[in-house]
Structure formats: C-alpha cells, structure tokens
N, C-alpha and C positions, 0 to 999 in steps of 0.2 A: 545639262540637267534640263528635264523638261517640267514645264509649269503644272503644279498639281494644287496649288492654293485657289484662294476666291478673289484674286486682284481685279477680276473681269476680263471681257471678252478682248481687251486691247492687247493684255499679256499674251493670251492664245494667239492673236493676230501678230504679235512681235516674234512669237517663235516660227510662224510661218514665214515672216519676211526673212529671218536668218536663214532659211533653207534656200533663199536665191530662186524664188518660183519663176521670177520673170525669165530666167535662163532656160526654162524647160519650153521646148518648142511645140509641144503638143497639148492636148485638152485634158481637162478634170472632168469627169463624168459623175454628177451627183443624181441619185435616184432615188425617189420618196422624198421629195422635197415637201415639207408642209410648214406655211408661215407660222412663226413664232415657236417652231420646235428645233430640235438639234441640228438638222441638215442645214436649216437656215443661219444658224450661227456658224456653222462650220464654212458654209459658203461665203459668207461675210469675212471670216477670218482668212480664208485662202485669197480672196480678192485684195484683202489689204496687204497681204504677204506678195503680192505681186504677179499672181497667176494671169497668164495671158488670156486664156479662154476657158470658161467653165460652160458645160453643156448640161442643161437642167432637163429630165425628163417629168411628166405629169399628166393627168387626164386632159388638162387644159390650160393653156397659157394665162387665162382669164384667173384661174385661182391662184397663179403663183405671181400676178402682176406686181403686187405691193413688194414682193421680196426682190424682184427684178428691178424694179424702179427705185429701191433703196439703194440697192448695190451700184447701180447706175450713178447716182446722185454722189456716191461717196469715193467711187473708184472708177473714174474716167478711161484708165487703160486696161481694164479688164472687159474682155467681149463676153457677153452673155448670149448663149444660144438656147432656144428652146425645141426639144423635139416631142411630140404628143407620144403617150404611150399609157394604155390602160392596162396595168397590171393584173387585172382580173380576167383579161383576154389573151392568151398566148400569141395569137396571130397579130394583135396589135404591137406586143413586144418585139414579134420578129419585123414587123415594118419598121418600127423605130431603129432596131440595128441596122437595117438596111439603109435608113436615112441618115445615119450617124456615119456609116462608111462612106456614103457619097460626100460627106462633108470635105474629105481628103486631109482630115486632121489625124496625126498620130495621138493614140490615147495613152497619156501618162498615168492615169489612175482612175479605177471605179470604185465608187462608193456606194454600196447598198444600204440604204434605211428602210426600217418596218414601216410599213403603212396602216396596218390594222394589228389591234391588239385586244385580245380577250371579247371578241366579238360573238354573238349569237351563232347558231350553227348555221352555214350557208355553204353551198356547192358555187363554185364559178362556172361560167359558160362552159367550160372545158371539162366539167364535172370533176373537180378537185377542190378540196377544202381549201376555204378561203385563205385562212393564215399560211398554210403552206406554199399556195401559189404565189400571193401577193408579196409574202415578205422572204421567200426563199426562191421557189422555181422560176419565177419570171427573171430573177437574176441569173441563175444558172443558164438560161437560155441566152440573154443577153450578153453575157461574159463570153460564151462560146462562140456566139457569131460575131463577136468583136476583136478576138484573138489574133487574126491576120493583121490587124492595124494598131495593136497596142504595143507600145515603144519598149525598146530593150531597157530593162531594170524598172518597168511599170509595177503598178501594185493593185492589187484587188483588195478592197477592205469592206468586211460585211460585219453589220451590227449584230450583237447578241445580247446576252442577259446575264444576269448575276449567278453564275453555274457555281454549285458545290464542286470540290475539288474530288470528290469521291464519286460523282456522277457517272453511271454507266453509259456506254454507246448505246445509241437507240438502235432497234432492230428493222424498223420501218416495215412492219408488218400489216399494218392496218392504218394507213395514213388518214383515210376518210371516216375512221372510228364507228364501223359497222354502219356506214349511212346515216350517221348521227345518234344512234342508238346507245352508245358509250362515250359521246362528246361530253366534254367540259372545256369551257373555254380557255382555262390555264394550261390544259393539257395541249390543246391547239398552238397555243402561244408557244410554249415550250418546245414542242415538236420542230416547229419551224425555225426558231433561235437555234437548236440543237442542230438542224440541217445546214445553217449557216456555218458553224464551227467545222462539221464534218467536210463541207464544201471546200473550205479553204484549206483543210489538210489535204484533200484529194488534189487541188491544184498544186500545192507545194511538192507532191510527190510526183506529179506529171511533168513539172516544168523546173528546170534549172532556176536558182534566184536571179541570176544574171538577165534572164528572160522575163520571168515575172514572178512576184513575190506576193503571197497573199496571208492576210491576217484576219482573224476574228477579234473583235473587241467589245467589252461591256462599257458603255458609256457612263455607267452607274445610276444611282436614283436621281435622275434628272427631272425636270418638269414633264408632264405627260407620260412616264413610264408606265409600264403594264398595271402597277397596282393601282393608279389613278383611274384606270377604267372598270375595275371590278369592285363590288361590295366587300364588305367585311364577312359579310353571309357566304359569298362566293368562295372566300378564301378559306373560311372554316369548313365548308362543305368540301371543298378540294383536299384539303389535309385530312379529313375524316374519312374519306372514300381511298385516300392513299394508305392509311393505317389499317383499314379493314381489309384491303387486297393485299396487305404486306408488300407495297411497293415504296420504293424510295422517294422522298420529295427531292428533285434534282437541282432546285434553284433555292437560292438564300432569298428570303421574304422581307427580311429587316436589315437595311443598310442606312446610314445617314445620308439625308438629303445633300444633292450636289447641283451647284448651278449649271445652266447651259454652258457657260464658258470651261468649267470644270470638265465636263463631259465631252465637250469639243476637243479639249486638249489629247485626251485619249486617241480620239480619232486620228487628229492631226499626227500624232506620234506615230501611230500605225502606218501612216500614209507617207510620212517624210524622214522619219529618223533613219539616217544610214547604219547605225549601230544595229538595227533590227535585220539588215539585210540577210545575212546567214540564219535567221531563224524563221525563214518562211514556214508558214502553218501554224505558228504560235497563237495562243489565245491570250489577249491583254485584258486584265482588269487593274482599274485604278492606275493606268499607265505603266504597269509592269507585266512582263511575262510571266504567267501562271501555268505550272503543269498541271495536266489533267490525265492521271495516270492510266485510266480506263479508256480515255479518247484519242490521246496522242498515239500517233503511230509508233511502233508496229501494233500496239494493244487494239488501237480502233480500227485496224486496216479492213476487217470484215465489214464492220458498220459503213466505212468510207466508201468501199467498193459496191455494197448494196444500194446506198444512196446514189451512186452515180449511175448505176446500172438502172435503177429505178427511174431517176429523171430523164436519162435519155430516152427511155421508152414513152414517157410522156410528151417529149418535144420533138421526137424523131418524125412524125408526120405533119408539124405545124408548117405552114407557108403563108406567104403574104396574101 
C-alpha cells in the first residue's frame, strides 16, 4: 500500500526505503530541481531511502546549493552530483547528456519536472515555445541521448497535470501558437504536460518493460502548481475562449490541495513500485493508474507518433 495521506515527508521517505534503493548500483537523475518545490522533496525522500547517487541538473549549482547541502547534512551515504543544463538551450542539454554518460554510471531512473508554468509568450534560443521546450522537449532529447546507459528495468517518469479522463489527444499542429498570436499561458502549459503523457506512451511502445518502463504522473494540487502562477482573470479568460471556440477544457482546475509529501508519494510510486512494471505508459493520478481512453494506445497512437516525429525534427541537428 502506498502512502496517500498527509503524515509528512518522512512517511514518503520510508516508502523509498522499503524499495531498498541502496541495492541499486546506478544513479537517479532528477531534472528540473527547484528549492522548496516537489523535485527537492522527492530528492530528499530518495536519499533517505538509500539512493547511492543522485544527479541533479540545472542552470547553475549555486541555485541548488541549499538543496544539495541539506541532503548532504541529512544523508551522508548519498552521493550528489551536479551537471549544468540550461533547458532553454537544446545544445546545453546535449552537452549535459554527454557529461552524464562520461560519469560511467548506469542510470536507474530519470525524473523530469516542469520548470516553467503559465509564463508570458516567449521563444527559446532554439525558436521553440518556452513551455514546450523547457517542460518536455529538453527531456525528450536528454532521455534519448541517455538510452545507452540506462539500466535494465530502469524508469522514465514525467510530471504532468490534472487531466480530464475524456481529454482528446493533441494534434501538435501549431506548437508555437502562430508565433504568439493565439497564445494563452494555460494552453502552453497544457500542451507541454500532454506532450509528457504522450512521450511516456511512445517509450512504452518502443521498449519492453524489462528494458525501460515509462510513466506520467500528476503530483496533484501541490505548492506552486500551475494555478498559483495565473490570476483568476487569466483562468476566466481562458475558459471563455474555450467556450467561444467550442473547444474542450482538457484539465481539471479544481482539486483539493495536497502537501509536497503527498505529491512526492505519487512520483515515488511511479518510479519504484514493482506492481506497475507491466503497465508501462500509464498515467497516474493520486497514486492510481487512470485510463485516458482518447490518449491511451492504440487510440492515441497517431498523436504519439506525430509528437515523436516533430520532436525528432527539432533535436536532429543539435550538437555540443
């Protein structure tokens, strides 16, 4: 039974410990670490559970030093490594992947956390909408570059959002929102989160679960979720635009608040629970596997294939 209550982060950590992480010879790669948010809570729980090596990526080690120092003080047996990666620059992510491979460590798990939520319109230096690149495409590149060093039975975990079960699979026809003319920050965030869902489904289709298993998980309405970055007016405007255009609202906007520990529990289950092994590609919400009839394969196969092809096109020419 996986923890779903609010007893605190120590309960989450105890679940990690029961998975005997210290027996894993490889490293866990956490991308998108921000102090005081979900990724930091998850890293602390994994270290408490006996993870031998945790690799962090981020723009600079200085930004994450407090998290690193905190884990070092509490968990002396966990080695913390930092590899710089600017997710707004795909060549930087490519260099990071190369550096991680040179460490000579097998990778037991990769966790991708969103780092931008409902931001104003912006293109990256690669000419790609900010949310799509920083919350999804950078991880597509990173995972594909690290496939050769991932351990048997390793896992890829991508964070997503509160998806409605009846939500349709995206078509990926205009990821840059007509160069910003049709842009709304919630649309951009949702697009990236749905990309993470379809990415894990593609990985599940391409790899046997004994090789790599992939899951997307909604950590819930935790601190600093997307709704804390937008005003009520933004939400109302977005809903009105959807109604006027006759479009569905693909995410649930009202759910009970959850602690970071509760959110982390869902991430840990996706990463560690052996009972999920044969359900690679699944979407987890509130620690439970939830069916998405229009996005699960085979129904969502066209969307998943189109996204993979689009993503390959963006990263094909990226070099150090």
